[in-house]
N, C-alpha and C positions, 0 to 999 in steps of 0.2 A: 269208726275204722281210719286208720290213716292213710293217707292219698298217697301215691308213688314219688311226688316232690317230697312230702314231708318223711317219708322212708330215708330219701337220699338225705335228708337237712339232720337227720336225727341218727345216724346210720352206727355213732360212737355210742349212744345210748342204746338199740337194739345188740349192739357185738356184746357189750354186758352182760357175764351169768348173774342170771337171778334179778334180771330185770327185763330187757327184751321187749318185745310187739306189746304185751300185755300191761309191762307199766307203764309206757310211753301214749298207751292209748287214755289211762287212767288222768295223767297229764293232761291228756286235751281237753278231758272231760273236766276236767279242774278248776276249780273258782277260789281266787286267793283275793283278799284285801288286805291291801296296805295301806299302814296307818302314818304318815309323816314321806314324805319325799327328801329329805336331807341326808344329814351323812350315813346313816344305816337303810334309808330305806333305798337310796338311788342303787346302789350293788345290789341291794334285796332284789329289787325291779331287775334289774339287768339281766339278772340270772333267772328269776322266771321265767323273762320274757324268753332268754335265748333256749329257755328247758322245754318249751312249750305247751306251760301253764295256759289252756283255753281259754281263760276270763279273768281277766285284773282289775280290778277296782283303786284308784288313786283317791286319798284323802287329805286334802293339805289347801289350808287360804294362803297359804305367804307366796310373798314373790320372790325372784331369784335374786337376792345381793353377790356382789361382788366376794363380800367375804366368804362367799357359800365355794366358792369357785375351788378353795383350798382343800378341801374333802368330797363334795356334791359330784361325783364324777360324769351325773347324766348333763351337766348344763356347760354352757361356753359360753366366755364373754358375751355375745352376740344374744343370748337368752336372759341378760338381767333387764330387771324390771319387770317381767313376764311372767303368768303366774306358775307355779313350779311344775303344778297338773299339767297344765298346756305344752312345759317345754320340756318333761317329761315325757308325755302319750307322744307326743312328733319321733323322739328317740327310737322310743321302745317300736313303734309305728313299722319306724323305718328298718330294724334288727329281726322283726318277724311279722309278716304281713298274714300270717295265719291264726293270730291270737287277737281273741278282742279286749280292748282297753277301753274301760271307762274311767273319767275323771268325775270327782267331787271338789268343788273348789270351796271348800268352808271346814268349820272347823269339826271334829269328832266329837259329839257334844247327846246328852240324853234325850233330846226330840230326834235325834234321828242313828242312834247308838247299836236300838237292837234291830233295825231294819236292815241294816246295811250288814250286820254282821250274819245275820239270819240266811241272808240273800248268799253266802259263801260256804266253801268248805273249813277253810282255814283265817286265821286272820296273823298277818305278821305286824306287827307293833313295834314301830320308829320312831315312837312320840316323844319326847324331853323332856315330861314335867309328871311330875307325880296324878295328880289328880286324873288328867288322859289316862293314863293308867289301872288305876282303879277304876274306872270308865270301861274300858278296855274287858277287864278282868268281868266287872261283872256282868257286861252286856251278854260275851262270852259264855259265862257257866247258866244264864237263864237263857239263849240261844244253843248251849249245848254244842259250842265251839273250839275247838284248840285254839290256843295261839300263842304263836312264837314272840317269844319274850329279846328284848337285847338291850344292853344299856352302857355307855362309853362316859367318859371322863380321863383325861389328863393322857395316862401312858395304859389306860386299864381297861377290860370289859368284863361284861357276863352275859350269858346264855344261857337259856332255859324253854323251856315248853310245858306249859300251864292250861290245864282243866282238861288234858286228853286220855284218856284210857284211865279213867277213874282215878289219873293222879292228881295234884298239891295244886293249890291255884295261888295266884300273885298275895292274895291275900294269907295263906299259909306262909311267904316265904316275908312277908311282910303284912304282919295284923295288925297292926298303927298305922294311922296315914303320918308322915312325915312333914310338917309345913312345907307351904310352896316354895316360899324361898330359899328353901336346900336344896332344890333340884339342878342336877347338873347342867352346869349352863357354858358353853363354849367360849362364851366372849370373856367370860371372868377370870375362868379354872385353864381353860386350854383344849385343847385335844389334838394329839400328835397324828395326821391328816391320814393315814394309811391306817389308822384302828377301826374307824367306822366302816373302811373295806372289808377288814378281817370281821368283825361282828357279822355286819351286815351281808356276809354272803357266805356265813354259817347259818344265820336267819334261813336265807333262802333253802339250805340244805335240809334245816329242817323240816321248812315248808313242801318242798320235794320227796323229800322219804313218807310225810303224813300222806300224800295226794295217790304218791305210787306206792305205799305197800311195802315198802324194801326198806329194807333197815332196821335199827332200834328207834327211835324218838329220844329226846333229851327229854323226857317226861320224870320225876320224881328226882330230877339231879339239878345241880345250878354248875356252871363251868367258868370260871376264873383263867382272864386272860392278863399276862404281863407283857407288857410291849416291848420293855427295858430286856424283862431277862428271859423273852421267851420263855416262861414257867406257864405251866397250864394244870391248872386241877380240878376238879370234879370233886364237889360235895352234894353228900344225899339228902333228899329233901322229904320230910314226913306230911301224910295230908291229913288235913283236919276235918273231919266229914262236915261240919257246921259251915264253910267257908262254902260249901255246895249246895246248900239249903235256900242260896237265892234264889226268886219266885220272879220278882221281879227289880227295876232298877229304885235304889233310895233315893226319894226325890231331893237329899240334896248331896247326889255324887260330885257334882259338878264343883262345889264350894266346899267338900269336904276337907279340904288340902289349904283352906283361903278365909282367910278371917279381916281381910282389907278390901274396902271397896274397889273396884275398876272403874274407868271411865274411858268411854271410847273418843277415839281418837278425833272422830266429825265431832262428837259432842266440846270437846275439848276445843274444839279452833271456833267455834261458835259461840262458846261461853267467855272466851277471851274478847271477844269483838262486845261486847258488853258488862261486862262482868271482871272484874280485878282478880286473877288467880296467880298464886304464888307458884312458878313451878322450880323442880327440885332434880336436881339431874345427880343420881349416884354411880355414875360411871369410871372408869380409869380416868387419868391423863393421858391417855396416848387416844383413845376412845374421843373425847371430848375435843383434842386438838381436828382429829379430822371431820367430825360437824357436833353442831347444835339446835334443840332449840332455844330462841331467843327471844326476849332475856330470860334468864333460869342461871339458879346460884348452884355453884359447882360442890357439892360437897359427897365426896367418894362414900363407899356404904361401905368399907373397911373403917373410917374416921367413926361411920356413925356407931356400929357395930360393937368399935372398943371405947365407947364413951366419950370422944372426945371431939366433939362437934357443936358446942354448945356456943363457941367464939366463932366458927361459921356462921351460926344459922344466927347470929346475934341482928341480921340486918331485914329477919322475919317474923311478922307477927305472929304469935301463937291461935291467937283464933279465926285470922282469915283461911278462906278456901285453899287448900295446897294440893298440886297434884305432885308425883311423882313418876319418873320415867327414867328407863336407860334401854338399852340396846334392843331387848324384844318382850319386857312386862316381865321378866323372871324374879331380879332382884331389887326391882322398885317396889316388888310385894313386900320384902323382907324390910326394904326402904322406909316404906311407908307404915309399917308396921312397927317399926322404931320411932319415929316422929311420933307416934300416937302414946306410945306406951314410954317411954322412956324420955321423952321432950318436949311432950303435952300436948302437942299438939292437937287442936280437936277438930277439923277438919280436912282430914287429909283422904286423897284415894290415888290410886297406882292407875299409870297411864298402859292399858291393855295391850300388847302389840309392840310396847316403847317406839324407840323413833322411826324405828323400820314400817312400824303401822302411820307415823304423823306423816311420813313421805309418800306413800303410795296416796292419800287422803288430795296432795296438793295439785 
């Protein structure tokens, strides 16, 4: 039951036709898992907390970086360097003391996915890579939980509810996994700061509708939004029954989009002290001007992809251990794959988490 203080706090909800106290009590009993406290997760978390969702679990391994502040509205300059889950939880608890905030400062991965998904009613996916999205999907199918999907790139965004009410799953939209290096990346492609605010808020809206039982969730549909034209389009999605037949997570789910070996920042730092390792920076010029791991060779990913990097790679030995890095470890997957398949490098890995993970271990 709602307390008198909660009735005062949520009075605008209670006065809504077809919502009222029953729906608000459902929110109070509701449990939501938010994967990623970044551009999408921040606005979703704010509105879920403000709406009175009783238990919110936040999963994110990253720390706040100055480049996040352009769009990740939960954080302040004073939060730079802090774990995102800690900074986010502090803000949310200050917003609403009636709710319970739990934090998991690690990646959403195969060994924790089913447990985390099974312990909530709805999953909100704010991840930024294809491998995690497939893992979220499969965990929600096995646990029989709906999840709210959001994706952003440049000036456009997408929104859908998957695995809800017998509707389609993420695999119905994308049956074949795309390579990890093709995942949207804010550093490389850029993103309009307000874009994740809109899509993340819509994700919170869908989660609130599912929990409260009010309205019609966006199941069986994909919403497409263009910020430049303000054009909104809704596309119908068909469900393929075989995509709901998953009874356990595939053993290779985390590597389904990867063909390149990765190396952790701590392991790389240790190896550099004993073994010569060639470092290749595939970021853009402006990113390298801000900071870089030295010594390293700078070859932008565009040059590698265009097949125009033979001259730039001349100083490197094709048979020597080589590690490719970028900002967050997404573009470097593509760069490492190109070095191996197109340029003949024999021992090449990608730095997991990129230069941000490197600095965390300093």
